[in-house]
C-alpha positions in Angstrom: 21.7 -63.2 -94.6 24.2 -63.7 -91.8 24.8 -66.4 -89.6 23.0 -66.6 -86.2 25.2 -65.2 -83.2 25.6 -66.9 -79.9 26.7 -64.4 -77.3 28.2 -66.2 -73.9 29.8 -65.0 -71.2 33.3 -66.1 -71.0 35.8 -66.7 -73.8 36.3 -70.5 -72.6 33.1 -71.4 -73.4 33.5 -69.7 -77.0 35.9 -72.6 -77.9 33.8 -75.6 -76.4 30.3 -74.3 -78.2 32.6 -74.0 -81.3 33.5 -77.5 -81.2 30.3 -79.1 -81.5 28.0 -76.5 -83.3 30.9 -75.6 -86.0 30.9 -72.9 -88.3 26.7 -73.2 -88.2 27.1 -69.6 -85.8 28.9 -67.0 -84.9 30.4 -67.3 -81.3 31.2 -64.6 -79.3 32.1 -63.2 -75.4 30.8 -60.4 -73.2 33.7 -61.6 -71.2 31.4 -61.2 -68.0 29.2 -58.0 -67.5 29.6 -54.7 -70.0 28.2 -52.3 -68.3 27.6 -51.3 -64.5 27.2 -48.3 -62.6 29.9 -45.8 -62.6 32.6 -46.2 -60.2 33.3 -42.7 -58.8 30.1 -41.2 -58.4 26.7 -43.1 -56.8 24.7 -43.4 -60.4 21.5 -44.0 -58.5 19.1 -41.2 -59.3 16.7 -41.3 -55.5 14.5 -39.3 -56.6 13.6 -40.8 -59.9 12.7 -43.8 -58.3 16.1 -45.2 -57.9 16.8 -44.6 -61.7 20.6 -46.3 -62.3 22.8 -44.7 -64.4 24.9 -46.9 -66.4 28.0 -47.0 -68.2 30.8 -49.1 -70.1 32.8 -50.8 -67.8 36.0 -48.9 -68.3 38.6 -51.3 -70.7 35.1 -53.1 -72.2 35.1 -50.4 -75.1 36.8 -52.7 -77.7 34.9 -55.7 -76.5 31.0 -53.7 -76.8 32.5 -52.7 -80.4 33.3 -56.2 -81.3 29.6 -57.1 -79.8 28.1 -54.9 -81.9 29.6 -55.5 -85.1 29.0 -59.1 -84.8 25.7 -58.3 -84.1 25.2 -56.2 -87.1 25.7 -58.9 -89.3 23.7 -61.2 -87.5 20.4 -62.7 -88.6 19.2 -63.6 -85.3 21.2 -63.4 -81.9 21.2 -65.2 -78.7 22.0 -64.4 -75.4 24.0 -67.5 -73.2 25.3 -66.3 -70.5 25.3 -68.2 -67.0 22.0 -69.0 -65.9 21.8 -67.3 -62.5 20.4 -63.7 -61.5 24.0 -62.3 -62.6 23.6 -64.2 -66.1 20.3 -62.8 -66.8 21.3 -59.4 -66.0 24.5 -59.2 -68.3 21.9 -60.7 -71.1 19.8 -57.7 -70.4 22.7 -55.4 -70.7 24.3 -57.2 -73.5 20.4 -56.6 -75.5 20.6 -52.9 -74.7 23.8 -52.9 -76.7 22.9 -55.0 -79.7 19.0 -53.5 -80.0 20.5 -50.9 -82.5 21.2 -53.8 -85.2 17.5 -54.3 -85.1 17.3 -58.2 -85.4 15.5 -60.4 -83.2 17.3 -61.6 -79.7 16.8 -64.3 -77.7 17.8 -65.2 -74.3 18.9 -69.2 -74.0 20.3 -70.9 -71.2 22.1 -74.4 -70.3 23.4 -75.7 -67.2 26.0 -78.2 -69.1 28.1 -77.1 -72.0 27.1 -80.4 -74.6 26.1 -80.1 -77.7 22.7 -81.4 -76.8 22.0 -79.2 -73.9 23.0 -76.6 -76.5 21.0 -78.1 -79.0 18.0 -77.8 -76.9 18.8 -74.6 -75.7 18.8 -73.2 -78.9 15.4 -75.3 -80.0 13.5 -73.3 -76.6 14.6 -70.0 -76.8 12.6 -67.3 -74.5 12.9 -63.3 -73.4 14.9 -62.2 -70.8 13.4 -62.8 -67.5 12.7 -58.9 -66.5 11.9 -59.8 -62.7 15.3 -61.6 -62.6 17.2 -58.5 -64.3 15.3 -56.4 -61.6 16.4 -58.4 -58.5 19.6 -58.2 -60.1 19.4 -54.4 -60.2 17.6 -54.0 -56.8 20.9 -55.7 -55.5 23.1 -53.6 -57.0 22.1 -50.8 -56.2 21.1 -51.9 -52.5 24.7 -52.7 -52.3 26.0 -49.3 -54.6 23.5 -47.3 -51.5 25.5 -48.8 -48.3 29.1 -49.0 -50.0 28.9 -45.4 -51.1 26.8 -43.9 -48.2 29.0 -45.3 -45.4 32.3 -46.3 -46.4 32.7 -41.8 -46.4 31.8 -41.8 -43.0 34.2 -44.8 -41.8 37.1 -42.9 -43.5 36.2 -39.7 -41.4 36.0 -41.6 -38.4 38.6 -44.7 -38.7 40.8 -44.7 -42.1 40.9 -43.1 -45.4 40.5 -45.9 -48.4 38.2 -48.3 -46.0 35.2 -49.8 -47.1 31.5 -51.2 -45.6 29.6 -53.5 -47.7 25.9 -54.4 -47.1 26.3 -58.5 -46.9 30.2 -58.4 -45.9 29.5 -56.6 -42.9 27.1 -58.9 -41.6 29.5 -61.7 -42.1 32.4 -60.0 -40.6 30.4 -59.8 -37.7 29.4 -63.2 -37.6 33.3 -63.4 -37.3 34.0 -60.6 -34.7 31.1 -61.9 -32.5 32.9 -65.4 -32.6 35.9 -63.9 -31.1 34.6 -61.6 -28.7 32.6 -65.3 -27.7 36.2 -66.9 -26.9 37.5 -63.6 -25.1 34.2 -64.1 -22.7 34.6 -67.9 -22.1 35.6 -69.2 -18.8 37.3 -72.5 -18.9 35.5 -75.0 -16.4 37.9 -78.4 -15.2 36.2 -81.6 -16.0 38.4 -85.1 -15.6 37.4 -87.8 -17.9 38.8 -91.5 -16.9 39.6 -94.5 -19.7 40.2 -98.3 -18.3 42.0 -100.4 -20.6 40.5 -103.8 -20.6 41.2 -107.4 -21.6 38.5 -110.1 -21.8 39.3 -113.8 -22.2 40.4 -113.6 -26.7 41.9 -110.5 -27.6 41.9 -107.6 -28.8 42.5 -105.3 -25.6 39.8 -102.4 -25.8 39.2 -99.3 -24.1 36.3 -98.0 -22.3 35.4 -94.5 -21.0 33.7 -93.8 -17.6 30.1 -92.5 -18.4 28.4 -92.3 -15.4 29.1 -91.9 -11.3 27.0 -92.9 -8.4 24.4 -93.4 -10.9 24.6 -89.4 -12.4 26.0 -88.6 -15.4 29.9 -88.1 -15.3 30.7 -84.3 -13.3 33.9 -84.6 -11.6 35.4 -81.3 -11.7 38.5 -80.9 -9.4 42.1 -83.4 -8.6 40.6 -84.0 -5.6 36.9 -85.2 -6.8 39.2 -87.2 -9.3 41.4 -88.9 -6.9 38.2 -90.2 -4.6 36.9 -91.7 -8.1 40.2 -93.4 -8.9 39.8 -94.5 -5.1 36.5 -95.9 -5.1 37.1 -97.8 -8.5 40.2 -98.7 -7.9 40.5 -102.7 -6.5 36.7 -103.3 -8.4 36.0 -106.4 -10.3 34.8 -105.3 -14.3 31.9 -106.6 -15.1 30.2 -106.7 -18.0 26.8 -106.1 -17.3 25.3 -105.0 -20.8 26.2 -106.0 -24.5 23.5 -104.5 -27.4 24.1 -105.5 -31.0 22.4 -104.2 -34.2 23.1 -103.2 -37.5 23.3 -99.9 -38.4 22.8 -98.8 -41.9 24.3 -95.3 -43.3 23.3 -93.5 -46.0 25.5 -91.3 -48.9 25.1 -87.3 -48.8 23.6 -85.9 -52.0 25.9 -84.8 -54.6 27.4 -80.9 -53.9 25.3 -77.7 -54.5 27.6 -74.7 -53.9 27.8 -74.0 -50.4 28.7 -78.2 -49.6 31.0 -78.0 -52.2 33.2 -74.9 -50.8 32.5 -76.8 -47.5 34.2 -80.1 -48.6 36.9 -78.8 -51.1 38.1 -76.7 -48.1 38.2 -79.5 -45.6 39.5 -82.2 -47.8 41.8 -80.1 -50.1 42.7 -76.8 -48.3 41.3 -75.1 -51.1 39.8 -71.6 -50.6 36.1 -70.9 -51.6 37.5 -68.7 -54.3 39.9 -71.3 -55.2 36.9 -73.7 -55.6 34.9 -71.6 -57.6 37.6 -70.6 -60.2 38.8 -74.3 -60.6 35.0 -75.4 -61.0 34.4 -72.1 -63.7 37.1 -74.0 -65.7 35.7 -77.6 -65.3 32.5 -75.9 -66.4 33.4 -73.8 -69.8 35.5 -77.0 -71.0 39.4 -77.8 -71.2 41.8 -79.4 -73.7 41.6 -82.9 -73.1 44.1 -84.5 -75.2 42.7 -86.1 -78.6 39.4 -84.9 -77.6 39.4 -81.7 -77.6 37.6 -78.9 -75.9 35.8 -80.9 -72.9 33.6 -79.4 -70.3 33.3 -82.1 -67.6 30.5 -80.7 -64.9 27.1 -78.6 -65.0 26.7 -75.5 -63.4 28.7 -74.9 -60.6 26.6 -71.8 -58.7 23.1 -73.8 -57.3 21.6 -74.6 -54.1 19.4 -77.6 -55.6 20.2 -81.4 -54.9 18.0 -82.3 -58.1 19.7 -84.6 -60.7 18.7 -84.8 -64.3 17.0 -88.6 -64.3 19.3 -89.5 -67.7 22.1 -88.3 -65.2 20.7 -90.8 -63.0 20.3 -93.6 -65.2 24.2 -92.7 -66.3 25.0 -93.4 -62.7 23.0 -96.6 -62.0 24.3 -98.2 -65.4 28.0 -97.2 -64.1 27.7 -98.1 -60.7 26.7 -102.0 -61.6 29.0 -102.4 -64.4 32.0 -101.1 -62.5 31.4 -102.1 -59.0 28.0 -104.5 -59.7 24.7 -104.6 -58.9 24.6 -104.9 -55.3 26.2 -101.2 -54.8 23.3 -99.6 -56.4 20.1 -99.3 -54.2 16.9 -101.1 -54.3 15.2 -98.2 -55.2 17.0 -94.9 -57.4 18.1 -92.0 -55.2 16.5 -88.8 -54.6 17.2 -85.7 -52.5 15.3 -83.0 -51.3 16.6 -79.1 -51.6 16.4 -76.9 -48.5 13.8 -75.0 -48.6 13.6 -71.5 -50.2 15.8 -73.4 -52.8 15.8 -71.8 -56.3 15.7 -75.5 -58.5 16.0 -73.9 -62.2 19.6 -75.9 -61.9 20.5 -79.2 -61.0 22.9 -80.2 -58.2 26.9 -79.7 -59.4 27.9 -83.3 -61.2 30.0 -84.6 -64.1 28.6 -84.7 -67.2 29.5 -87.3 -68.2 30.1 -90.1 -65.5 31.8 -92.3 -67.4 34.8 -89.8 -67.5 36.5 -91.1 -64.1 39.1 -89.2 -62.5 41.5 -91.8 -63.6 40.8 -91.0 -66.8 42.0 -86.8 -66.6 44.7 -87.2 -64.0 47.3 -87.0 -66.6 45.0 -84.1 -68.4 44.1 -81.9 -66.0 46.1 -79.6 -64.0 46.2 -81.2 -60.1 43.9 -78.6 -58.9 41.3 -79.1 -61.5 41.8 -82.8 -61.2 41.3 -83.0 -57.0 38.5 -81.0 -57.6 36.7 -83.1 -60.8 37.5 -86.1 -58.6 36.1 -84.9 -55.2 33.3 -84.0 -57.5 32.6 -86.9 -59.3 33.0 -89.5 -56.2 30.4 -87.2 -54.4 28.3 -87.9 -57.2 28.5 -91.4 -57.7 28.8 -92.1 -54.1 24.7 -90.4 -53.9 23.3 -92.8 -56.2 24.9 -95.9 -54.7 23.9 -98.7 -52.2 24.1 -97.7 -48.0 27.4 -98.7 -46.5 26.1 -101.1 -43.5 28.0 -101.7 -40.0 27.7 -104.0 -36.9 27.5 -102.1 -33.7 28.4 -103.7 -30.5 27.8 -101.3 -27.2 29.5 -102.9 -24.2 28.6 -101.7 -20.3 31.1 -102.4 -17.8 30.6 -101.6 -14.1 33.2 -101.4 -11.4 31.9 -100.2 -8.1 30.5 -97.1 -8.4 31.9 -96.1 -12.0 29.8 -97.0 -14.9 32.0 -97.2 -18.1 31.1 -97.7 -21.8 32.5 -98.6 -25.2 31.4 -98.8 -28.7 33.0 -101.1 -31.3 31.7 -101.6 -34.9 32.4 -103.7 -38.0 32.1 -102.6 -41.6 29.8 -105.3 -43.1 29.4 -103.6 -46.5 31.5 -100.6 -47.9 28.8 -99.2 -50.3 29.0 -95.7 -50.8 32.1 -95.7 -49.5 33.8 -97.7 -51.4 33.9 -94.5 -53.4 34.1 -91.7 -51.3 36.1 -93.0 -48.7 35.6 -93.6 -45.3 34.7 -90.7 -43.2 35.0 -89.8 -39.4 34.1 -92.9 -37.3 33.5 -95.2 -39.9 36.9 -96.2 -39.0 36.7 -100.3 -37.7 36.7 -100.0 -33.8 36.6 -104.0 -32.8 35.4 -105.2 -29.4 36.3 -109.0 -28.2 33.3 -111.5 -27.9 31.9 -110.4 -24.6 29.1 -111.7 -22.4 26.7 -110.3 -19.6 28.3 -110.8 -16.4 31.7 -111.6 -17.7 34.5 -110.1 -15.3 37.4 -108.4 -17.4 41.0 -107.7 -16.2 42.2 -104.1 -15.6 45.5 -103.3 -17.5 45.0 -99.7 -16.8 43.5 -97.2 -15.3 43.8 -93.7 -16.5 42.4 -90.3 -15.5 43.1 -87.0 -17.3 42.2 -83.3 -15.9 40.7 -81.8 -19.1 38.9 -78.3 -19.6 35.9 -77.2 -21.8 37.1 -75.4 -24.9 35.5 -71.7 -26.3 33.4 -72.4 -29.5 36.0 -72.4 -32.3 36.9 -69.7 -34.9 35.2 -69.8 -38.3 37.1 -71.8 -41.1 36.2 -71.0 -44.8 34.1 -74.0 -44.5 32.4 -73.1 -41.3 31.8 -69.9 -42.4 30.3 -70.6 -45.6 27.9 -73.3 -43.6 26.9 -70.4 -41.3 26.1 -68.1 -43.8 24.1 -70.5 -45.7 22.1 -71.5 -42.3 21.5 -68.1 -41.8 20.2 -67.1 -45.1 22.8 -64.4 -45.5 24.1 -64.2 -49.6 23.4 -66.8 -52.2 25.6 -69.0 -53.9 27.4 -67.5 -56.1 28.5 -64.9 -53.6 29.9 -66.8 -50.6 33.2 -66.9 -52.2 33.2 -63.0 -52.8 32.2 -62.3 -49.4 34.9 -64.3 -48.1 37.7 -62.8 -50.5 36.7 -59.5 -49.5 37.2 -59.8 -46.0 40.8 -60.8 -46.1 41.2 -58.2 -49.1 39.8 -55.6 -46.9 42.4 -56.6 -44.1 39.1 -57.1 -42.0 40.4 -60.8 -41.1 43.1 -62.9 -41.6 43.8 -66.7 -41.8 45.6 -67.9 -38.8 46.2 -72.0 -38.9 43.1 -71.9 -41.3 40.8 -70.0 -39.1 39.5 -66.6 -39.0 40.9 -63.9 -37.2 39.3 -60.6 -37.1 42.4 -57.4 -37.4 42.0 -54.4 -35.1 40.4 -52.5 -38.2 38.0 -55.4 -38.5 36.6 -55.1 -35.1 36.9 -52.0 -35.4 35.2 -51.3 -38.1 32.1 -53.7 -37.3 31.5 -52.5 -33.8 30.9 -48.6 -35.3 28.5 -50.4 -37.7 26.6 -52.5 -35.3 26.2 -49.7 -33.1 25.0 -47.0 -35.6 23.6 -49.4 -38.3 21.6 -52.0 -36.2 19.4 -52.9 -39.1 22.1 -53.4 -41.8 24.2 -55.3 -39.5 21.6 -57.4 -38.2 21.5 -61.1 -39.3 17.8 -61.6 -39.9 17.4 -58.4 -41.5 20.0 -59.5 -44.0 18.6 -62.5 -44.8 14.9 -60.8 -44.8 16.5 -59.0 -47.9 17.3 -61.9 -49.2 14.2 -63.7 -49.2 13.0 -60.1 -50.4 14.9 -60.2 -53.5 14.1 -63.4 -54.2 10.4 -62.3 -54.2 11.2 -59.5 -56.9 12.7 -62.2 -59.1 9.2 -63.6 -58.0 7.3 -61.3 -59.4 5.9 -60.8 -55.6 7.3 -57.5 -54.5 8.2 -54.3 -56.7 12.1 -53.5 -56.9 11.2 -49.9 -56.1 9.5 -50.2 -53.0 11.6 -52.3 -51.9 14.1 -49.5 -52.3 12.3 -47.1 -50.8 11.4 -49.0 -47.5 14.7 -49.8 -47.0 15.9 -45.8 -47.8 13.3 -44.8 -45.2 14.9 -45.9 -42.5 18.6 -46.2 -43.6 18.8 -42.2 -44.8 18.4 -41.0 -41.0 20.4 -43.8 -39.4 23.3 -42.3 -41.9 23.0 -39.1 -40.8 22.6 -39.4 -37.2 25.9 -41.8 -37.8 27.8 -39.4 -39.5 27.3 -37.0 -36.4 27.4 -39.3 -33.5 29.7 -42.0 -34.9 33.1 -42.1 -32.5 36.0 -40.9 -33.9 38.9 -43.3 -33.7 41.4 -42.1 -36.9 43.5 -40.5 -33.9 43.4 -43.7 -32.0 41.8 -46.1 -30.1 42.3 -45.9 -26.3 43.9 -48.6 -24.3 45.1 -49.1 -21.1 48.9 -49.6 -21.9 51.3 -46.7 -20.8 54.0 -45.4 -22.9 57.2 -46.0 -21.0 58.7 -43.4 -22.7 57.0 -40.6 -21.8 54.0 -42.0 -19.8 51.7 -41.0 -21.7 48.7 -43.9 -22.8 49.2 -45.6 -25.8 46.7 -45.7 -28.3 45.7 -48.6 -31.6 46.3 -47.0 -34.9 45.7 -48.3 -38.0 48.6 -47.4 -40.8 49.2 -48.2 -44.4 51.1 -51.5 -42.7 48.6 -52.7 -40.4 47.3 -52.2 -36.7 50.0 -50.8 -33.9 50.1 -49.2 -30.8 51.6 -45.9 -31.0 52.1 -43.1 -28.1 49.0 -40.4 -27.8 51.5 -37.6 -27.1 52.4 -37.7 -31.0 54.1 -36.1 -32.7 56.0 -34.9 -29.4 56.3 -38.8 -28.5 57.1 -40.9 -31.7 56.8 -44.6 -29.8 55.4 -47.3 -31.3 55.1 -50.9 -30.6 53.6 -54.1 -32.1 51.0 -55.7 -30.2 48.7 -58.7 -29.0 45.8 -59.8 -27.8 45.5 -61.7 -24.8 42.7 -64.7 -24.3 40.6 -61.9 -23.1 41.1 -59.6 -25.3 44.1 -57.6 -23.6 46.2 -55.4 -25.4 49.8 -56.6 -24.9 52.4 -54.5 -25.9 55.3 -57.1 -28.6 58.9 -56.9 -27.1 61.1 -56.8 -29.9 62.5 -59.8 -31.1 66.4 -60.2 -31.2 66.0 -60.1 -34.9 64.5 -57.0 -34.7 66.8 -55.4 -32.4 70.0 -56.4 -34.6 71.1 -53.9 -36.4 71.2 -55.0 -40.5 72.4 -52.0 -41.6 72.1 -48.0 -41.9 68.7 -46.1 -44.0 69.9 -45.3 -47.1 67.1 -42.7 -46.6 68.0 -41.3 -43.1 70.7 -42.8 -41.8 68.9 -45.2 -39.1 69.7 -48.7 -37.5 67.7 -50.8 -40.2 65.9 -54.2 -38.6 64.7 -57.4 -39.6 60.5 -57.3 -38.9 58.0 -59.9 -39.8 54.8 -58.7 -41.9 51.3 -59.4 -40.6 51.3 -62.2 -43.2 54.0 -64.4 -42.1 57.2 -62.7 -44.6 60.2 -61.2 -43.1 61.5 -57.6 -44.5 64.1 -55.1 -43.5 62.7 -51.6 -41.9 63.8 -48.4 -40.6 64.0 -48.1 -37.1 63.0 -44.4 -37.6 59.3 -45.5 -38.8 56.7 -44.0 -39.2 58.8 -40.8 -39.9 61.0 -42.8 -42.2 58.9 -45.4 -44.3 62.1 -47.1 -46.1 61.4 -50.8 -46.1 62.9 -53.5 -48.6 62.3 -57.2 -49.0 64.6 -59.9 -47.0 67.1 -60.9 -49.9 68.0 -65.0 -49.7 71.2 -63.5 -51.6 70.2 -66.4 -54.2 70.0 -64.6 -58.1 67.2 -65.8 -59.5 67.5 -69.4 -61.8 65.2 -68.0 -64.8 67.2 -67.7 -67.9 68.2 -64.0 -68.9 66.7 -62.6 -65.5 69.4 -60.5 -64.0 66.7 -60.3 -60.5 67.0 -62.0 -56.5 65.3 -64.0 -54.7 63.2 -62.3 -51.9 60.9 -63.5 -48.8 57.0 -62.9 -49.8 54.0 -64.3 -48.3 50.3 -64.3 -49.8 47.5 -62.9 -48.5 46.6 -66.0 -46.6 50.0 -66.5 -44.9 51.9 -68.6 -46.8 55.8 -67.7 -47.6 57.2 -68.2 -50.7 60.5 -66.9 -52.6 60.0 -65.0 -55.4 62.1 -62.6 -57.7 62.3 -58.9 -57.2 62.1 -58.2 -60.6 58.4 -59.2 -60.7 56.3 -58.0 -62.5 58.6 -58.6 -65.5 60.2 -62.0 -64.2 57.2 -64.4 -62.1 59.9 -66.7 -61.0 58.9 -68.4 -57.2 59.5 -71.2 -54.8 57.8 -72.3 -51.9 61.0 -73.5 -49.8 63.7 -71.3 -49.3 66.1 -70.9 -51.9 70.0 -72.5 -52.1 72.5 -70.9 -54.7 72.9 -74.6 -55.9 72.6 -76.8 -59.2 70.8 -80.1 -59.2 73.1 -82.7 -59.9 70.2 -84.4 -61.9 68.9 -82.3 -64.0 69.1 -78.5 -65.4 67.7 -76.6 -62.3 70.0 -73.9 -61.4 69.6 -74.0 -57.6 67.8 -76.5 -55.0 65.7 -75.7 -52.0 65.2 -76.4 -48.5 62.2 -78.2 -47.6 61.0 -79.6 -44.0 58.9 -82.8 -44.6 57.8 -85.9 -42.5 61.2 -87.3 -42.1 62.8 -84.0 -41.2 64.8 -81.0 -43.3 66.0 -82.2 -47.1 67.5 -80.6 -49.6 65.6 -81.4 -52.8 65.0 -80.3 -56.2 62.2 -77.8 -57.1 61.6 -79.5 -60.8 58.5 -81.6 -60.0 59.6 -83.9 -62.8 63.2 -84.4 -60.9 63.3 -86.4 -57.6 66.7 -85.3 -56.6 66.9 -85.0 -52.5 69.5 -85.8 -49.7 69.5 -85.3 -46.1 70.5 -81.6 -44.8 74.2 -82.0 -44.2 74.6 -84.8 -46.2 76.9 -85.0 -49.4 76.2 -82.9 -52.5 76.3 -86.6 -54.4 73.4 -88.6 -52.2 71.1 -88.3 -54.6 68.3 -90.4 -54.7 66.7 -92.0 -58.0 63.4 -92.8 -58.9 61.4 -94.5 -55.9 
């Protein structure tokens, strides 16, 4: 009789599980999905109740063969993919593959990869949840129908090779609609006043004008501001009210997927994709020195704030021992999950609260350490006592003006001792003040301001919007955001999403012709319908029939009526060479202005959008006009240009007829041993410039800062880099273990040792 076989998703889990199960079980990995719909055809038989035509995913045949071989010698098979809808689908497909072995097949799941959790799961196996699998299958088929039927229309009408997605297109519409709101926004002028005041004792403090002539402050012009200033100036500033009270602030709940992605973006600058990749590694297990492979956090795709009683008890013990009993609340904390949350999983938390960030700092890569620290601190804080503040609010009257000032003093940090001060928590002291007391005016400042348009989405705010509107699920947020960037439908500028011309065009066309698909409410309702399939309240075939009943006629009408912009999107810009209108075209390198008289007139220009959306041709920069040589393909001048993502490159002035380009060389030889390449300027999809070897992928050497062909005088690095810091530009060593630096223009022997 062979060993029992456990099949997990990830090879990393194999190592973690084998550590505490030893040789009692065989453990194999499916390496994600093993079967899917075919990539080159629809793969769905709509006439046969949407029967899917699954096949082995290309490149997975060796994995499948290995699983079959392991199953053939097993006595029992336990399927243990991740505990969610996708994991259930993986389990279902693996079961179809190994069923020929003729041995019992069970489904097990665990929220954390520990010996206790895995053994508990093995002792309580279950059948595959058919309803949950059918819910995933319905989602997959819905996405396939939309993607494979709408995308060809976009190829014909807009640009070859682009695509539409059922959920991603709605997320794109949010980004595009926000941009349109910004363009339509009309700024309104307003003025504010601040008085710098002093009492009998320090400190000085600032009070802001809140009411004028008994009404809410509304001063909208320089004339009105001057009149208010004149009316207030010379008047005594008298304290008319002092209110003091204690305020308590409760800790936030432990992380769920969306709040983790938001906090990691805001506090660490991580993208949603980077956050989930790092969290996956922390969940699956990592080598921690003498401890071997250890899983550090619970499952990271969840929308529940529930935590296990034993985890709450462990947090109580840690808090009272490490910080003292005052830092634990009178009653243990319980958080209510939002309506509709899937409560099968706990919140994201450390598996063992006693493994502190300090314990693993030297054992984890920086990005994994920072994320673990964030998760650990949030969990511990969520179980701690409230922070307590002493708030003081003061009203100060000066003639027709009522000024207000607020001060606060931290009485007891509570959870802030672990999670850190948040915006607004910093101390703001006021002097001792009494009603009727006259203050000394040190300065009266007035400032002209204008109302601001709604801000563009960051990754954090877009995830929050998707969650609030019910678009997508925890497992899909990162993929939605990555898809917008990868398809060139949007780009990140200073961490904010800006729709590309292509993205805006696609969104507008889809919104015009596919009203339901692009409707936020409809998309959220579809998520609820898919949840109903998982709960057994809705039949998946009927759901798809209801969808296609409206979708198919809409599809046919769109193919006929959708405007064709492939030849160019009209603008008001006139070609300076021939006088014809210029149009926006979508090329391989992005959007550009091209003459509508092409091919007779081949004038092209880059362009920008004005705040109101008007197209503004971009004047060629001096660096683009200056020739840097002759094109080896056609002989025309070569110029330096800048890509959409920020890096510079060399291009032929004969474009688009001549498409010769090459990266901008730094002239610095690649320092990697045995490499004959040269470092060139590149940029990531997210717009960060770096310098990499032009022999990639054979050589993967790269640095973030401009390289200098000079060896480091303190270590064996063959290059230095020029780096911008808060102290100005410095020449530094790129090696993290070397602290050599000198000021730009400084002597080559001005290195500094350890600080």
